[in-house]
C-alpha positions as CSV (number, residue, x, y, z in Angstrom):
1,M,14.6,3.7,12.1
2,G,13.9,5.3,15.5
3,K,16.1,6.9,18.0
4,D,19.7,5.3,17.4
5,G,18.8,3.8,14.8
6,A,16.2,1.2,16.7
7,P,13.4,0.3,14.9
8,V,9.8,1.9,15.0
9,V,6.4,0.6,16.1
10,A,3.5,2.4,15.3
11,E,0.4,2.0,17.6
12,K,-2.9,3.5,17.7
13,V,-2.7,4.3,13.7
14,L,-5.2,8.0,13.3
15,L,-5.2,8.0,9.8
16,R,-3.5,6.0,6.8
17,I,-3.2,7.3,3.7
18,P,-1.5,5.1,0.4
19,F,0.7,7.4,-1.3
20,W,-0.9,6.5,-5.0
21,P,-3.9,8.2,-4.0
22,F,-2.1,11.0,-2.2
23,A,-0.1,11.8,-5.5
24,V,-3.0,11.2,-7.7
25,V,-5.0,14.1,-5.9
26,T,-2.0,16.2,-5.4
27,V,-1.5,16.0,-8.8
28,S,-4.7,16.2,-10.5
29,L,-5.6,19.3,-8.8
30,P,-3.5,21.9,-11.3
31,A,-4.4,19.8,-14.0
32,F,-7.8,19.2,-14.1
33,A,-7.7,23.2,-12.9
34,L,-6.1,24.3,-15.9
35,V,-8.0,22.5,-18.2
36,I,-11.3,24.2,-16.8
37,C,-9.5,27.7,-16.4
38,F,-8.8,27.1,-20.7
39,F,-12.1,25.9,-22.1
40,T,-14.2,28.5,-20.2
41,A,-11.8,31.8,-20.6
42,Y,-11.5,30.4,-24.4
43,F,-15.7,29.9,-25.4
44,F,-15.9,32.7,-22.7
45,R,-13.5,35.2,-22.7
46,F,-11.6,34.5,-25.8
47,D,-11.2,38.3,-27.0
48,D,-9.5,38.7,-23.2
49,V,-7.4,36.2,-23.0
50,N,-6.0,36.5,-26.5
51,E,-5.3,40.3,-26.2
52,T,-1.5,40.7,-26.1
53,M,1.0,44.4,-26.4
54,C,1.6,43.8,-30.4
55,D,-2.1,44.0,-31.0
56,V,-1.8,40.9,-33.0
57,Q,-4.1,37.3,-33.8
58,N,-3.8,34.7,-31.6
59,F,-6.1,31.5,-31.2
60,I,-4.0,30.0,-28.1
61,P,-4.4,32.0,-24.5
62,S,-1.5,31.6,-22.0
63,V,-1.8,29.9,-19.0
64,S,-1.1,32.9,-16.8
65,A,-3.9,34.4,-19.4
66,V,-6.3,32.2,-18.5
67,T,-5.7,31.3,-14.9
68,G,-5.8,35.3,-14.2
69,I,-9.3,36.1,-14.8
70,T,-12.1,35.8,-13.0
71,P,-13.6,33.4,-11.9
72,Q,-11.7,31.4,-13.0
73,T,-8.6,32.3,-10.7
74,Y,-10.3,31.5,-7.6
75,M,-10.6,28.4,-8.5
76,W,-6.4,28.2,-9.8
77,R,-5.5,29.7,-6.6
78,I,-7.2,27.2,-4.3
79,C,-6.4,24.3,-6.6
80,I,-2.4,25.8,-6.8
81,A,-3.1,26.1,-2.2
82,L,-3.9,22.7,-2.1
83,H,-1.6,21.2,-4.2
84,S,1.7,23.2,-2.8
85,A,1.6,22.0,0.3
86,P,1.8,18.5,0.4
87,R,4.7,19.6,-2.4
88,F,6.6,20.5,0.2
89,A,6.5,17.4,2.2
90,V,7.6,15.3,-0.7
91,G,10.8,17.2,-0.8
92,F,11.6,16.5,2.6
93,I,10.3,12.8,1.9
94,H,12.6,13.1,-0.9
95,Y,15.7,14.4,0.7
96,N,15.2,11.2,3.5
97,Y,15.2,8.6,1.0
98,Y,18.0,9.8,-0.5
99,M,19.6,10.3,2.6
100,E,18.9,6.4,3.3
101,R,20.1,5.2,-0.2
102,L,23.8,7.0,0.3
103,S,25.0,3.7,0.9
104,F,24.4,2.2,-2.7
105,V,26.5,5.3,-3.5
106,K,29.9,4.5,-4.5
107,E,32.4,5.9,-1.9
108,S,34.0,8.2,-4.1
109,Q,31.4,10.3,-5.0
110,R,28.9,10.3,-1.5
111,G,30.5,13.3,-0.7
112,L,29.0,14.5,-4.1
113,F,26.0,13.1,-3.6
114,K,25.0,15.1,-0.1
115,K,25.9,18.3,-1.9
116,L,23.0,17.2,-4.7
117,I,20.5,16.1,-2.5
118,S,20.3,19.1,-0.9
119,L,20.5,21.1,-3.9
120,S,18.3,19.1,-5.2
121,F,15.8,19.8,-2.1
122,W,16.3,23.4,-2.3
123,L,15.4,23.6,-5.9
124,N,12.1,22.1,-5.1
125,T,11.5,23.9,-2.3
126,I,12.2,27.6,-4.6
127,E,10.3,25.9,-7.3
128,N,7.2,25.1,-5.3
129,S,7.1,29.1,-3.4
130,S,8.0,30.5,-7.3
131,L,4.6,28.4,-8.3
132,V,2.7,30.1,-5.4
133,G,3.9,33.5,-6.0
134,V,3.3,33.3,-9.7
135,T,-0.4,31.8,-8.8
136,Y,-1.7,34.8,-6.3
137,V,0.3,37.6,-8.5
138,T,-1.4,37.9,-11.9
139,N,0.1,39.1,-15.1
140,R,-3.0,41.4,-14.5
141,E,-2.1,43.0,-11.1
142,N,1.7,43.0,-11.6
143,Y,3.1,41.9,-14.4
144,P,7.1,42.3,-13.7
145,V,6.7,40.7,-10.4
146,H,4.4,38.3,-12.5
147,E,7.3,37.8,-14.8
148,K,9.9,37.7,-12.4
149,M,8.8,34.5,-10.4
150,F,8.0,33.0,-14.0
151,V,12.0,33.2,-14.5
152,V,12.6,31.4,-10.8
153,F,10.0,29.0,-11.7
154,M,11.3,27.9,-14.9
155,V,14.9,27.9,-13.9
156,S,14.4,26.0,-10.8
157,S,12.1,23.6,-12.0
158,L,14.2,22.5,-15.1
159,C,17.6,22.5,-12.7
160,Y,15.4,20.3,-10.0
161,M,14.3,17.8,-12.8
162,L,17.8,17.5,-13.7
163,C,19.8,17.5,-10.0
164,N,16.5,14.5,-8.7
165,T,16.8,12.4,-12.1
166,I,21.3,12.6,-11.3
167,C,20.6,12.0,-7.8
168,F,17.9,9.0,-8.4
169,K,20.7,7.1,-10.5
170,M,23.4,7.1,-8.5
171,S,21.8,5.9,-5.4
172,R,20.5,2.6,-7.8
173,S,21.9,-0.3,-6.8
174,D,24.0,-2.5,-9.8
175,Q,20.6,-4.7,-10.5
176,W,17.7,-1.9,-11.6
177,T,14.2,-3.0,-10.2
178,Q,11.4,-3.1,-13.3
179,D,9.7,0.0,-11.0
180,E,13.2,1.8,-10.6
181,D,13.5,1.4,-14.8
182,T,9.9,2.7,-15.4
183,S,10.5,6.4,-13.0
184,Y,14.4,6.9,-14.3
185,F,12.8,6.5,-18.0
186,W,9.7,8.7,-16.9
187,K,12.1,11.2,-15.6
188,K,14.7,11.6,-18.7
189,V,11.6,12.0,-21.0
190,M,9.4,15.0,-18.9
191,F,13.0,16.6,-18.4
192,A,13.8,16.4,-22.1
193,A,10.3,17.3,-22.9
194,S,9.8,20.5,-20.7
195,M,14.3,21.4,-22.0
196,S,12.6,21.1,-26.1
197,A,9.4,23.2,-24.8
198,T,11.3,25.8,-22.7
199,A,13.5,26.4,-26.0
200,G,10.7,26.3,-28.2
201,L,9.2,28.9,-25.7
202,I,12.1,31.9,-25.7
203,F,11.8,31.4,-28.9
204,F,8.2,32.1,-29.3
205,F,8.6,35.2,-27.1
206,I,11.7,37.0,-29.0
207,K,9.8,36.9,-32.4
208,H,6.2,38.2,-30.4
209,R,8.0,40.5,-28.3
210,L,10.7,41.6,-31.1
211,Y,9.2,41.3,-34.0
212,C,5.5,40.9,-33.2
213,E,4.5,38.1,-35.6
214,P,0.6,37.0,-35.5
215,G,0.1,33.5,-33.9
216,A,3.9,33.5,-32.2
217,F,2.5,34.5,-29.0
218,S,0.0,31.3,-29.3
219,Y,3.0,28.9,-30.0
220,F,4.4,30.7,-26.5
221,S,1.3,29.2,-25.0
222,L,1.6,26.0,-26.6
223,C,4.6,25.3,-25.0
224,E,3.7,26.7,-21.9
225,Y,0.8,23.9,-21.7
226,I,3.8,21.7,-22.6
227,I,5.9,22.8,-19.8
228,A,3.2,22.9,-17.2
229,Y,2.1,19.5,-17.9
230,T,5.4,17.6,-18.3
231,N,6.2,19.5,-14.9
232,M,3.4,17.6,-13.7
233,A,4.0,14.9,-14.6
234,Y,7.5,14.3,-13.8
235,H,6.2,15.2,-10.0
236,M,4.2,12.2,-10.5
237,T,7.2,9.7,-10.9
238,A,7.4,10.2,-7.1
239,Y,4.3,7.6,-7.0
240,I,6.7,5.0,-8.7
241,D,9.4,5.7,-6.1
242,F,7.2,5.2,-2.9
243,K,4.1,3.2,-4.1
244,Q,4.7,0.7,-1.2
245,N,4.5,3.6,1.1
246,E,2.0,5.3,3.1
247,W,1.1,8.4,5.5
248,L,0.6,7.7,8.8
249,V,-0.6,9.8,11.8
250,A,-0.3,7.6,15.0
251,S,1.8,6.8,18.1
252,P,5.4,6.0,18.4
253,V,6.5,2.7,20.4
254,W,10.5,3.0,20.2
255,H,12.3,-0.5,20.3
256,T,14.8,-0.8,23.0
257,A,18.6,-1.6,21.9
258,N,18.0,-5.5,22.6
259,G,14.9,-5.5,20.1
260,S,12.5,-5.7,22.5
261,V,9.8,-2.6,23.3
262,P,9.5,-1.1,26.2
263,N,7.0,-0.6,28.9
264,N,3.9,1.3,27.4
265,N,3.9,3.7,30.7
266,N,7.1,5.1,30.1
267,V,6.8,5.0,26.6
268,R,4.2,7.5,27.1
269,H,5.9,8.9,30.1
270,K,9.0,9.5,27.1
271,E,7.3,10.5,23.9
272,S,4.6,12.5,25.7
273,A,5.6,15.2,23.9
274,A,5.3,13.9,20.5
275,A,2.5,11.7,21.6
276,S,1.0,11.9,17.8
277,S,3.3,11.8,14.6
278,A,3.2,12.0,11.2
279,A,5.0,9.1,9.5
280,I,5.7,7.5,5.9
281,T,6.6,3.8,5.8
282,A,10.6,3.3,3.6
283,N,10.1,0.8,1.6
284,G,12.8,-1.7,2.9
285,T,14.4,0.6,6.0
286,T,11.9,1.6,7.9
287,T,9.6,-1.0,9.5
288,I,6.2,0.4,10.8
289,K,3.4,-1.8,11.9
290,R,0.8,-2.4,13.8
291,R,0.7,-3.6,17.5
292,K,-0.4,-7.0,17.9
293,Q,-3.8,-6.6,20.2
C-alpha cells in the first residue's frame, strides 16, 4: 500500500525478479561454496585442515579450517558477501510482512507479537552480521575474535529461528493453506535439527578440548556442517512464504482517495525525489501492477 493506505500502481518497470530465483541463488552461494572448499581442502590440504591443538587423529576438517586457507577463503568471502547483502533486505521484508498480518493475531497477543517481530528482526540482523564477521576474521588470523563471533552467530541463529517460527504461527488464520503448513513444518524441522546439532557440537567440543579424544573434533566438525546447512534450509523457507512475490524497480504512482490515478505530471512532480524505487509485492495485501498502455 502507498501513502495513507492508498494502493500503488507501478509504471516504467525497469527490473522484475521473481522471489524463486532470488531465493535459490542467495542460498546456493554459500551452499556450493562450502562443498567446493571442503573437497578441495580435504584432497589437497588434508594435513593442514585436520591439524588441531591436541595433535590427535581427525578425519573431518571444520568449517573454519576449510574456509580459512587460501585460495578457498577468497571464494568463500566473495560468496558470503553476495549472500549476506540480500539477507539484510529479507529481514525488512519479513518485518513488514508480519506487520501486515497483525489483523490475524488475537487482540490480546498483538502487543507481544509486535515485540517478537522486532526481536526477530534484530536477531536476524545480528546473525547475518556475525556471519560476515566470522567469515572475514578467520581462525588462522585471529582465533579469539573468530571464536567469539562464531558463538554470537550460533546463539543469534537459534534464537532467530525460534522467534521467527513463533511469529509465523501467531500470524496465521484459523484455516491454514498448504503452503503455510509446508513452511511451518520445515521451519520446525530445521530448528529442531539445528538445536540437536548444537548440543552435539558442544558435547564433542568439550571432549576434544578437555580430554583430547581422537576423533572428537571430527564429530564436532560434522555438527558444524549440519548446523550450516540446516540454517540455509531454514532461510530457504522464505521462498514458500513469498513465492508469489517479486522484486520490482519501477516508478510509483499513488492512487487518490477516491481510487483514481492523479495526473502523471503532478505525480512526477510530487515523486521526483523518489522517481525510481524498489518494491516487493505482498500476496493479497499490496497491489502492484503495470499501467495499461
